[in-house]
C-alpha positions as CSV (number, residue, x, y, z in Angstrom):
1,X,-66.4,-40.0,19.7
2,X,-64.2,-39.2,16.7
3,X,-65.9,-38.3,13.4
4,X,-62.7,-39.2,11.7
5,X,-63.0,-42.7,12.9
6,X,-66.6,-43.0,11.9
7,X,-66.0,-42.3,8.2
8,X,-63.0,-44.0,6.7
9,X,-64.1,-43.5,3.0
10,X,-63.3,-47.1,1.9
11,X,-65.5,-46.7,-1.2
12,X,-68.6,-48.6,0.0
13,X,-71.7,-47.1,-1.5
14,X,-74.5,-46.3,1.1
15,X,-78.1,-45.6,0.0
16,X,-78.5,-42.0,0.9
17,X,-80.5,-41.6,4.1
18,X,-82.8,-44.6,3.6
19,X,-85.0,-43.8,6.6
20,X,-86.6,-40.6,5.4
21,X,-84.9,-39.1,2.4
22,X,-84.2,-41.9,-0.1
23,X,-83.3,-40.0,-3.2
24,X,-82.8,-40.8,-6.8
25,X,-81.0,-38.0,-8.8
26,X,-83.0,-37.0,-11.8
27,X,-80.2,-34.8,-13.0
28,X,-76.6,-34.3,-12.1
29,X,-76.3,-32.3,-8.9
30,X,-74.1,-29.2,-8.5
31,X,-71.3,-29.0,-5.9
32,X,-69.6,-25.6,-5.2
33,X,-65.9,-25.7,-4.5
34,X,-63.7,-22.9,-3.2
35,X,-60.0,-23.6,-3.8
36,X,-57.3,-22.0,-1.6
37,X,-53.9,-22.6,0.0
38,X,-52.9,-22.3,3.6
39,X,-52.2,-18.8,4.9
40,X,-53.7,-17.1,1.9
41,X,-56.3,-15.1,3.8
42,X,-58.9,-17.8,3.6
43,X,-60.2,-17.6,7.1
44,X,-61.0,-13.9,6.8
45,X,-62.6,-14.4,3.4
46,X,-64.5,-17.4,4.7
47,X,-66.0,-15.5,7.6
48,X,-67.4,-13.1,5.1
49,X,-68.6,-15.8,2.7
50,X,-70.2,-17.7,5.5
51,X,-72.4,-14.7,6.4
52,X,-74.1,-14.7,3.0
53,X,-77.8,-15.5,3.2
54,X,-78.4,-19.2,2.8
55,X,-74.8,-20.4,2.6
56,X,-73.7,-23.6,4.3
57,X,-69.9,-23.3,4.3
58,X,-67.8,-26.4,5.2
59,X,-64.2,-25.6,5.9
60,X,-61.0,-27.3,4.9
61,X,-62.6,-30.4,3.4
62,X,-60.6,-33.1,1.6
63,X,-61.1,-36.8,0.6
64,X,-58.0,-37.7,2.7
65,X,-58.6,-35.2,5.5
66,X,-61.3,-36.8,7.6
67,X,-59.0,-37.9,10.4
68,X,-58.2,-34.2,11.0
69,X,-61.4,-32.4,9.8
70,X,-64.5,-34.3,9.1
71,X,-67.3,-32.8,6.9
72,X,-70.0,-34.8,8.6
73,X,-69.0,-33.4,12.0
74,X,-69.1,-29.8,10.6
75,X,-72.4,-30.4,8.8
76,X,-74.0,-31.8,12.0
77,X,-72.4,-29.6,14.7
78,X,-72.4,-26.3,12.8
79,X,-75.6,-26.5,10.8
80,X,-77.7,-29.2,12.4
81,X,-78.3,-31.1,9.2
82,X,-78.7,-34.5,10.8
83,X,-81.0,-35.9,13.4
84,X,-79.7,-38.0,16.4
85,X,-81.2,-41.1,14.6
86,X,-79.2,-40.2,11.5
87,X,-76.0,-39.8,13.5
88,X,-76.5,-43.1,15.3
89,X,-77.2,-45.0,12.0
90,X,-74.4,-43.4,10.0
91,X,-71.8,-43.8,12.7
92,X,-72.0,-47.5,12.2
93,X,-71.5,-47.2,8.4
94,X,-68.8,-46.4,6.0
95,X,-69.4,-44.2,3.0
96,X,-67.6,-43.1,-0.1
97,X,-66.4,-39.5,0.0
98,X,-68.5,-38.4,-3.0
99,X,-71.7,-39.9,-1.5
100,X,-71.0,-38.1,1.8
101,X,-70.7,-34.8,0.1
102,X,-73.9,-35.4,-2.0
103,X,-75.7,-36.4,1.1
104,X,-74.7,-33.2,2.9
105,X,-75.7,-31.1,-0.1
106,X,-79.1,-32.8,-0.1
107,X,-79.6,-32.1,3.6
108,X,-78.5,-28.5,3.3
109,X,-80.9,-27.9,0.4
110,X,-83.7,-29.4,2.4
111,X,-83.1,-26.6,4.9
112,X,-83.0,-24.0,2.2
113,X,-79.2,-23.7,2.3
114,X,-76.6,-23.8,-0.4
115,X,-73.5,-26.0,0.3
116,X,-70.1,-24.4,-0.4
117,X,-67.0,-26.6,0.2
118,X,-63.8,-24.8,1.2
119,X,-61.4,-27.3,-0.3
120,X,-58.2,-28.2,1.7
121,X,-55.5,-27.8,-1.0
122,X,-52.7,-27.8,1.5
123,X,-52.9,-31.6,1.4
124,X,-52.9,-31.7,-2.4
125,X,-50.0,-29.4,-3.1
126,X,-47.9,-29.2,0.1
127,X,-48.6,-32.4,2.2
128,X,-46.7,-32.2,5.5
129,X,-47.4,-32.4,8.3
130,X,-50.7,-34.1,7.3
131,X,-49.3,-36.2,4.4
132,X,-45.7,-37.3,3.9
133,X,-45.9,-36.5,0.2
134,X,-48.4,-34.3,-1.6
135,X,-50.3,-35.9,-4.5
136,X,-49.8,-32.7,-6.6
137,X,-53.3,-32.9,-8.1
138,X,-56.7,-31.4,-7.2
139,X,-58.3,-34.4,-5.4
140,X,-61.6,-32.8,-4.6
141,X,-62.1,-32.2,-8.3
142,X,-60.9,-35.7,-9.1
143,X,-63.4,-37.3,-6.6
144,X,-66.4,-35.1,-7.1
145,X,-66.4,-34.3,-10.8
146,X,-67.6,-37.8,-11.7
147,X,-70.8,-37.4,-9.6
148,X,-71.6,-33.7,-9.9
149,X,-71.2,-30.6,-11.9
150,X,-68.6,-28.4,-10.2
151,X,-68.9,-24.7,-9.8
152,X,-65.5,-23.4,-8.7
153,X,-63.7,-20.3,-7.5
154,X,-60.2,-19.8,-6.0
155,X,-58.5,-17.3,-3.7
156,X,-54.8,-16.6,-3.7
157,X,-52.2,-14.4,-2.0
158,X,-48.8,-13.1,-3.1
159,X,-46.4,-16.0,-2.6
160,X,-43.9,-14.0,-0.6
161,X,-46.5,-12.9,2.0
162,X,-48.1,-16.4,2.0
163,X,-44.7,-18.0,2.7
164,X,-43.8,-15.6,5.5
165,X,-47.1,-16.4,7.2
166,X,-46.9,-20.2,6.6
167,X,-43.2,-20.6,7.6
168,X,-44.0,-18.8,10.9
169,X,-46.5,-21.5,12.0
170,X,-45.1,-23.8,14.7
171,X,-46.8,-26.8,13.1
172,X,-44.8,-26.2,9.9
173,X,-41.4,-26.0,11.4
174,X,-39.1,-28.4,9.5
175,X,-41.9,-29.6,7.3
176,X,-41.6,-27.4,4.2
177,X,-38.7,-25.6,2.5
178,X,-39.0,-22.7,0.1
179,X,-38.4,-24.9,-3.0
180,X,-41.1,-27.4,-2.0
181,X,-43.5,-24.5,-1.2
182,X,-43.0,-22.8,-4.5
183,X,-43.3,-26.0,-6.5
184,X,-46.6,-26.7,-4.8
185,X,-47.9,-23.2,-5.4
186,X,-47.0,-23.6,-9.1
187,X,-48.8,-26.9,-9.3
188,X,-51.8,-25.3,-7.6
189,X,-51.9,-22.5,-10.1
190,X,-51.4,-24.8,-13.1
191,X,-53.8,-27.6,-12.1
192,X,-56.4,-26.0,-9.8
193,X,-57.3,-22.5,-10.8
194,X,-60.8,-22.0,-12.3
195,X,-62.0,-18.9,-14.2
196,X,-62.8,-16.8,-11.1
197,X,-59.8,-16.1,-9.0
198,X,-59.9,-13.6,-6.1
199,X,-56.6,-12.1,-4.9
200,X,-56.5,-11.6,-1.1
201,X,-54.8,-8.2,-1.6
202,X,-57.7,-7.0,-3.8
203,X,-60.2,-8.3,-1.3
204,X,-58.7,-6.3,1.5
205,X,-58.8,-3.1,-0.6
206,X,-62.4,-3.5,-1.8
207,X,-64.1,-6.4,0.1
208,X,-67.6,-5.6,-1.2
209,X,-66.6,-5.8,-4.9
210,X,-64.4,-8.9,-4.5
211,X,-67.0,-10.7,-2.3
212,X,-69.7,-9.9,-4.8
213,X,-67.5,-11.4,-7.5
214,X,-66.8,-14.5,-5.5
215,X,-70.5,-15.0,-4.8
216,X,-71.3,-14.6,-8.5
217,X,-68.7,-17.2,-9.3
218,X,-70.2,-19.6,-6.8
219,X,-73.8,-18.9,-7.8
220,X,-74.9,-17.7,-4.4
221,X,-76.6,-14.5,-3.4
222,X,-74.4,-11.6,-2.4
223,X,-75.7,-10.0,0.8
224,X,-74.1,-6.6,1.6
225,X,-75.1,-6.9,5.2
226,X,-72.3,-9.5,5.8
227,X,-70.3,-6.5,7.0
228,X,-72.5,-6.3,10.1
229,X,-71.9,-10.0,11.0
230,X,-68.6,-11.3,9.7
231,X,-66.5,-10.3,12.7
232,X,-68.7,-12.6,14.9
233,X,-68.7,-15.5,12.5
234,X,-67.0,-18.5,14.2
235,X,-68.0,-21.7,12.4
236,X,-64.8,-22.0,10.4
237,X,-61.4,-23.5,10.7
238,X,-58.3,-21.4,10.9
239,X,-57.1,-18.6,13.2
240,X,-60.6,-17.8,14.5
241,X,-62.4,-20.5,16.4
242,X,-64.4,-18.2,18.7
243,X,-66.2,-14.9,18.2
244,X,-65.4,-13.8,21.7
245,X,-62.9,-11.0,20.9
246,X,-60.5,-13.2,18.9
247,X,-59.0,-12.5,15.5
248,X,-59.4,-9.7,13.0
249,X,-62.3,-7.3,13.4
250,X,-61.5,-5.0,10.5
251,X,-60.8,-5.6,6.8
252,X,-57.8,-3.6,5.6
253,X,-54.7,-4.2,3.5
254,X,-51.8,-5.7,5.4
255,X,-48.2,-4.5,5.1
256,X,-45.6,-7.1,4.2
257,X,-43.5,-8.6,7.0
258,X,-39.9,-7.7,6.9
259,X,-38.1,-9.9,4.4
260,X,-34.3,-10.1,4.3
261,X,-32.7,-9.3,0.9
262,X,-31.2,-12.8,0.5
263,X,-34.7,-14.4,0.8
264,X,-36.1,-11.9,-1.8
265,X,-33.2,-13.0,-4.1
266,X,-34.1,-16.7,-3.6
267,X,-37.6,-16.0,-4.7
268,X,-36.5,-14.0,-7.7
269,X,-34.2,-16.8,-8.9
270,X,-36.9,-19.5,-8.6
271,X,-38.6,-20.5,-11.9
272,X,-41.8,-21.7,-10.1
273,X,-42.1,-18.4,-8.4
274,X,-41.8,-16.5,-11.7
275,X,-44.6,-18.7,-13.2
276,X,-46.9,-18.0,-10.2
277,X,-46.5,-14.2,-10.1
278,X,-46.9,-13.9,-13.9
279,X,-50.1,-16.1,-13.9
280,X,-51.6,-14.3,-10.9
281,X,-50.6,-10.8,-12.0
282,X,-48.3,-10.1,-9.1
283,X,-45.1,-8.0,-9.2
284,X,-41.8,-8.8,-7.5
285,X,-40.5,-6.4,-4.8
286,X,-37.4,-4.5,-5.6
């Protein structure tokens, strides 16, 4: 059974969990969003964040992304937030995306968990191969801000290193050229960045300090014992889907892949790139 087929987000309002948890909000709820782009170190950072005490982390979630990654499926399969009766009932219904996220938040809090949504900005600012054209706006903010107060952080990576990693993915072959990539990165920086921004490079040099800053930005408790568990954390999308010996097991700075001089020159001449590195405090290799 496909979760993506169950929830088509057609805008129909469903009374939230009528059987046992019919709820009327007495105040605006809070939703926590983590913004990031593909190949920016988010899987590693997410494995650490997911180990924080009481965090319910959903991964790569987007209003248009349910056919690929469905938040209900993650909430149910990873965190057990729904009963079999809930699943049977909800599988026959359609629900607006904001209502679904509020429902998951409610169920997480009933279990003493704090929901954090890792937003899927690849769809917003790059698009292919999932969307033919990126909308170039922060759609999670657009959909969720009307129904909740948003607490937001972002993680970023130097655009050259991110491009080298993204361009090497087989799924991206022929989907994205350098100009499109840098235009999307600039739009992300100009339209999506909150006050708290964590650079991947800083995180790998001092993971405790940057993770504590990220947790403070999200309003969740920092638990220093995450270091004992992060390498086994597997309920996340990205490179690591199993804890059985796969993926990184140490956190350390990564050297830059070899970049040919002509590509370095293309970056240097690109106006979008210059905006991005200036805004994020990065330098350009010489």
